[in-house]
N, C-alpha and C positions, 0 to 999 in steps of 0.2 A: 218515555222521556229516559234518555241515557245519561248515566252516572260517569263524569270524567275520572279517569284512572290518575289520581294524585296522591302521593304519599301524605299520609297524615302527619301534621306537625306535633312535636312533643316539646314542652317547655319545661327546661331543669333549671331552676333558678332564672338568672338574665339570659341563658344562652337558649337560643331555639334551635332544635334539630329536628330532623325527620328520619323516617324509617327506610332503609335500603330496600329497593324494589325487588331484590332477590333473595336477601338473608334477612330481612326485617331489623338489621342492627341500626341502632340510633347513630345518626352521623351528621355533620354539619352539611348544610344545604350545598349542593354543586349541581351543574347544568345536566349531569347524567343520572343524578338521583341514585348513585351506587356507591357502595363503599369500596376503598381501595383494594381490599382482597378480591372482591368480585370482579373490579375492573381488571386486576393482574391475571384473574383466571380466564377472562372473556377476551381480553385484548393483550397481544403480546406486541409490545413496543418494539422489540429488536427483531421482529419477523423480516426475514429478507437480508439481514445483516451477519455476515459470516464471523464467526468466533475464533476462527483458526485459519492462517495464511503462513505463506512460505516467502522467506527472503534469501537471497543468494549473495554470498559474500566471496570476494577473491581472497583466498588464503596468502597469496604471494604479496599483493600490495594493499589488502585489508580495505579494499574498495566495495561498495555495495551496488548492486545492479538497479538501474532506476527503470529504464524502459528503451526500448529499440536500441539495443545495444550499447546504452550509456551508462557509464559507471561513475559514482560520486564518492568522494572522500567524507565519512561522517564518524564523529566520535560517539560513543556509548553515552547515552541520556542527553544528546544533544537535540536541539531544535531541528537541525536538518534530519536527523534519523526519525525524528518523531513525524516529520512531514512525510517521509518515506513510508514509514509503517501506515499512516493513515490513507495514503493513496492506494495501498495493496489491501485495504479492507473492503471487500465487494458488498454492494448495497448502501454504503455510508454517503455516497455522493447522490444518491437518488432523491430528487426533492419530492416527488409523487408516486404512488403505486395505484394499482387498481382500486384497492379498497381500504388501504390505510391511511391516507392523506401525507400531508408533509413531514420530513425528518429533519431535525436540526441538531448538529453536535454543538454542544455548549461546553464541554469541558474534556480534558484528557490528561492522564496521569501516568508516570512510569510506576511499574510495579516490580520489586526486588525478585531476581532470580538468581540460582546457583550460577557461580562464574563460567563453569565448564560444561553447563546443560545445554548449550547450543539452543537455547530460548529466549525470546523476549516477550514481555508482558506489558499491556497497557490497559488501564481501566478507563473506558468511554462512559460519558454520561450525555444522553440524547434525550430529545423531547419529540414526541410524535402527536399528531391530530388524530385521535382514534374516532371520535363523533365530532359532528359539527360543533363548534366552539369548546371541545372538550380537549385540553393538551395534558398527556401523561408524560413524566419523566422516569427515567431508569437508567441503572448504572451496571454495568458488566465488563467481564474481563476479555480481552482478545489475546490469544497467545500466537507468537510468530515463531516457526520453526526455521532455524538459520542452516542453510545448505552451503556446501563449498562448490564454488564453480569458479574456474578461471577466466579472468577478464581478456579481452583481445590481445592487450599487449602482454601480458604474461604467457599467453598461449604462443605468442610470436617470439618471446625470449627463449621457449623451451624447444621450439621448432628449427630443424637445421634450413638454413637458406631461407628464413623468413622475411628477411629485410627487403624493402623495396627501393631504397634510395641510399645510395653510399656517397660520404663526403670524405675525400682524401686530401688532408693538409700537409703540403710538403714546403719545405725551405731547404735550398741546396747550399748549406754551410756545415762546417765541421763541429759544432756545437749545438747544444739543446737549449740555451738559455731564452730563446725566444719562445720556445713551447713551454717552458716552466712559468713564463710570464702569461702566456695565453693560456694556460691552465688555471691560473689564479683569476683572470679576468671571467672566465667560463663558470668558475665556481662561485664568484661573487653575484653574477647576474643571472645564474640558474639556466644558462644558455643549453646545457645539455640534457634538460628535462624532454622525456619523450625519447630518448635514444636507447636503442636496445643494448648496445654494447660498444666500448671503446677499445681500440688495440694501438699500441705503440711500437713504431719502428726507428731505425736508426737515423732517418731523416724527416720523420713526421708521425702523425697519427691518423687513424681511420675511425671514422663515426658513421655507425650503422643506424638508419632509421626505419620506421614502419610504413612511411608514406612519404611522397613527395613535398607535401607543404611544410612537414616539419624540418625537413632538410633544407627548403627554402628558406625558413625563418633562421636557421642557424647560419647559414650563409649570408643572410643580411646582417646578423650579428658580428661575423667575420669583417665585413666590408666596414663596419663601424669602429673597429678596433686596430687593424693592421692593414698595410697597404698591400693589396692582393689582386691576382686575376683569376678568372674561374674559365675552365673548359668543361662541358657536359656533353655527355654520350648517353645512350639508352641501347638497351638488348631486349630482343623479342623474346618473350618466354613461352608464351602460348597465345593463339588466336582462335576465337569462334566465329566461324564464316556467318552462322546463322543468325546471330545477334549482333554482328560486326563489332565486338567486343575483343580487345588485345590486352595482353599482360605484359608489362615491361619492368625491367630493372634499369635504375638510372644512377649513372656514376658521375660524381662532379669531382674534378682536379682543381683544389685551390692551392696557387702557388703564392707564397710570401716573398717578398721582395728579400734579396740577400743582405740588405743593410741591415745592421743591428745597433743596439745602444753602444755608445763609446768608440765605434769603429771611426777611424781617421780617414776622412775623404779629401780628394782632391779634384774640385768640381770642375766640369767644363765652362769654358769662359761665357758662353750663352746663358747657360743656367745661372751662374753667379750673378750675371747682371740682372737677370729677372726676378730675383729675390732680394732686391734692395742693393744691388752691386756689393755684396758681401764677399769678404776674401775668399780665394779658392781653397785655400787650406782649413778645414772647419771639422768639427767632432760632431756625431750624431748624439743629440741631447737626449731624446726619446722617440719612440716609435708609437704611433697611432694610426688614424686613417690618413694622416700626413707625417712626413719625416722632418721632424724639427732638429735644426743645426745651429751650432754656435760657433762663432770664432774665438779661439783659445786666447788669442792676443787682445781683442778689443772687446770681447763681451757681446758683440752684435749678434742678433738671431734671425733667423728665416725658416721657412717653411717650404718642403717642396711638396707639390700635390704628387698623388698616386699617378694620375694620368701623365703627368710631365715625366716622371721616373720611367715608366713602362714604354713611353715612345722612345726613349733613348737611355737603355739601362746601363749603369756603370758599376764597377766593384771598388770597394775601398782599397786604399793603397796599403793600410795596415789594419788588419781585424784585431778585435779586443780578446785575443786569445791569451790565456795565462803566459804562454811561452814568449809572447811580444811584449808583454809588460813588464816593466822595470821599477823596482821600488826605490824611492828617493826620500831622504831626510831633509826635512826644511831646516835651513840655517839662520834665516832671516827674511824680513819682507819690508817692503817701503811701500805706502799707498800711492796709488796713480790717480791723479785727478785729470779728467779730459775737459777741454774748453768748452765741448759742445753740452756737457752735463751741467753746467753752470747756470743756464737758464732754465733748466728743468727742476721737477721737485726733487729735492734730496733724497738719496737712497740710505737707508740704514740709519745707525745712531752717529751722532756728530758729523751727519753730512758726509759721511765717508763712502768712497766708491767701492764697488766689489771687485774692482781691478786692483791688482798689487804686482810690484815687481819682485819676483821671488828669488832668492838664494839658496840652492838645493845642491846636494851631493848625493851620488849614487851610495846606497846602502852597502854595497858590495866592497866600495872604494874607502869605508872608514877605517882607519889604522893601516891603510896600505899606502895610500897618496894623499895629497891636498888638492885634489882635482875638484873643482867648484864651477856651477854654472849658474848663469842669471838669465831670467826671462820672465815677461810679463804672463799673468795667467787670469783667467776669469773665475778661478777658485781662490784668489789670494785673501779674499775676505775671511776664508774659513780657516786659512793656516796660521799657525804660529810656531815659535822655534822648538823644535823637538819632534813635530809631528811627521807621521810617515804616511806616505801617499804613493800612488802607482800612476804610472805615465809612459809615454813613449820617448825612448832615446833615439833621437834622429841622427846623432852623430855616428851611430854604428847600425843604424837600420838599413835594410834595402828594400826601396819602394818599388811596385809594380809598375807604377805609370813612368814612361820614359821621361816625360816632361817634368814630372815632380822629382824624379831622381837627379835631373840635370840641375834643377834649382837647388836642391840639397847639397849637391857636391861643390856647387859655386857659393855655398854659404848664405843663400837667400832665404832659407826656411830656418826656423827657430832651432835651437839645440835639443829642446826637449819640450813636451807637450804634456801637462799635468791631466790625468782623467778622473781621479776620484780620491777622497781622503780615507784612510783606513782607520777603524774604530775598534777599541776594546783589545781582546786577545789577538787579534789578527794583526794589529800593528805592533804588537810586541812580540809576535811571532810564536805564541804559545799552541803547543800542540792539540790541546783540547778546547780550542777557541770555540768551535761551533757548539760544543755542550753548554757553555757559558752564556750563550745569546737569551736575550729577555723575551724573545718572541719565537714564534714557530708557526707553520703554515699547514694548512689542509691539503690534501692529494685527492685526485680522482681515482675512481675505481676502476683500472685501466687492465686489459689483458695483453700479455707479450705476444707479440707477433712472431710469424715463423723464423724471421731473421734472428730474433732475440732469445729463441729457446735455448741455445746454446752459446752462451757468451764467454768471451774470454776474460782472464783476470784484467787486460789491459782496458778492455771496453767498460768493465765495471767501475774501475779506477777514474776513467774518464769522465763517466756519468757522475760520480761523486764529485769531481773537480768542478764539472759545469754547475751543480746544484751549490756548490759552496761559492762560485764566483756569482750566481744569481743572488744569494743571500748577501753578499757584500755589496751588490749593487741596491738591493732594497735598504740596506743599513746605511747608505751614503745618500740616498735621493728622497727628499721628502714628498716632491710631487709624484713619484713612482709608487710610493707607499698610499696615497690617497686613492688609487684606483684599484687596490687589492685590499683583501681582509687579512690582518695579521693578529694573531692571538697571543696572550700572555702565556708564558712558559712557567715552569716550576721556579726557575731562577729569578723570574721578575717578582716573585713574592718577598724573596730573602733580601733584594737589593732595593735600596732606597735612591731616589732620583736625586742627583746634586742640584743645589740650586744654582742658577745662572747669575754671575755677578754681572756689574755694569760692563765689563770690558769684553765679554764673551759674545760674539756675533755668530756662533756656529748654529745656524737655524735648520742645517741638514741632520743633525744628531737625533737619532730615534729618542723618544720619550715615552714613559708608561701611559702617558694620556692617549697616544695614537693606538694602544694595543686594546683589542677588543677581549671581553672577559671570557674564560673558558672553564669548564668544569674543574680543571685541575687547580685552580687559584687557591682554594683553602685547604692547606696542606696539614692542618691543625686536627688532631682527632675529635672527633665529636663528644661532647659531654656525657658522661655515663648517666643511664637513666634507671632508676630503682624499678624493677619488673616484679610485681607480686604473682600469687599463684592464679589470680583471675585472669591476668594480662597473659600468662603463660598458656592458659587453656584457649584462650580467644586471640591468637596472634593475627588471624584474619582480618580482625576488626580495626586494625590500626589504618587501613585504607578508608578514607571518608567515603561514605555512600551518599549518593544524591548531590555530590558537590558541583557536578557539570549541570544537572538539572536545575539546580537552585540559581546558577549563573544565568541560564537562558529563562528564569522565571516560570519553570514547569513544575507541578507538583510531583512529589516523589514518595511513593508508599514503601517504607522502610522494611527491614526484615521482620521484625517482630509481628508488625501489623499485616504483612502480607501473609503470614502463616494462617491467620483467621479470616481473610479475606473471603467473601462468596464470589462464585463465578459469576452469578446474576442476582441483583437485588430485586426487591419488589418494586412494582412500578407505583408510583404516586401522581395523583393530580396536581398540576402547577397552580399554586394560589393566584387567583386573578386572572387564570387562563391567559398570562402573558408570555409570548416567546421569549426565551432568554437569549444574550447575545452570543453570536455565532464564535466558535473557537478558532475558526480558519475561513479565508476568504476562497473565492474559486481558484486562485492562483497557487494555493497552498501556503500562504503566508499567515502567520498568527496575528490575529487582532487584539 
């Protein structure tokens, strides 16, 4: 008669124990009848799982290599970087092997490493079924060696002639105010992302892209913000007859319409009738994917579609150049009420119209003669006695259109047309008015083209004048400011915004509420901190460790604990032999 090989049970008090089948140590009963030390010596839970791996990071853009040429941006200790590390641990995704059974990841934690060691460490806790019905759990540390490798975009940026698609943006005008505004739109919407480099020229900008798709997205953005037309061409670089593959370089010429903000237009009769029978003498109010115009005498507005302009292009009779604008001083105004407005909802306070009859004089004539002019203006509601504004003096101007010049000489056109009101030091003629502005703008990182390498002093002065004119346009147009990002300057901290009284209707004046915060806002020095000897010896500890890991709800092993952590803990049986909850799903998402 055979005797079954069963470990004898020993009772100590109320707890029943058995002897380990290998070392005869009293242990609590478990399916394998083996103590934890014997289980760890006979079954390796981490078998087939690598404890070292390599990660590649681009030094130029700090992105990490994922797979198949894909690069992703991850912060240290972040959830995304943890998922990338776990995907690079070989053997961890294996659910079954030949002899070991299933493997499940139940926890992962970041382990502190020296900042410049080029190493990342994570502590993994896994469970494995070693024998039928017996599940062991073990924690171990995986070390990742960080290697530098350039991504595709950074490689292309350092290579000569690496671009695949070029977008040349041009406008045939004598100033660069349109490109200054376009630059701000690009910055706000991030349309320049993926661009290898940007070059500026006297009449435009060139954008270099690594592929045709990114250039097409940029052109689509331009179509939404400016009236333009595109001409595309391609050049054959090389071809492979065996595989029937050709390599091309694409060039796209984007031409922006020559009309700019504040230009004075004399519309063709047919076009004026098609946009609401508006007056033929209009001002360009703003430029977007359509050209918005306004009648300076009645305030009527209209939109000229991009297609309508390119079918029959026309040029302005007076461009909004600094040399063509005249400074006027407002002497008085009288509100103008139109009968067609009486049945509509009132505009502004006290049911006043935005139209007013302005009495103005040239600033240069003050003290010289008593010459005054009166005319209706769409900017009348902004003006009050003593204000300074700029406009077109049609009594002395020479118009390029023959029909418009005929009407001017016969006295059928207004004597002057106001364009915008001046604010701050610009109105008073201060030399340092630009330094006293409460806002400033960001600029693109651009290269100077071959034409701009040797600039004359006259060209530099013209660029500065164009930039100053653009800043004045922003200062006087609230609708224009809503389309770009403007930031507070150091002057904005020292100034306090004047409270509007009930009589003030100037809704175009820039306010501090419109400005975005910048890092230069707080000009006050930081409060002094008493530093003791211990803080001097441990200055590196001022940076909070594990802050990002705590934000993503990931365990972080700090510096002191990491010095005593073991590379591999002893395997222990899972109580009740119940699988723990998985740490990540098949798609790499945390559960």
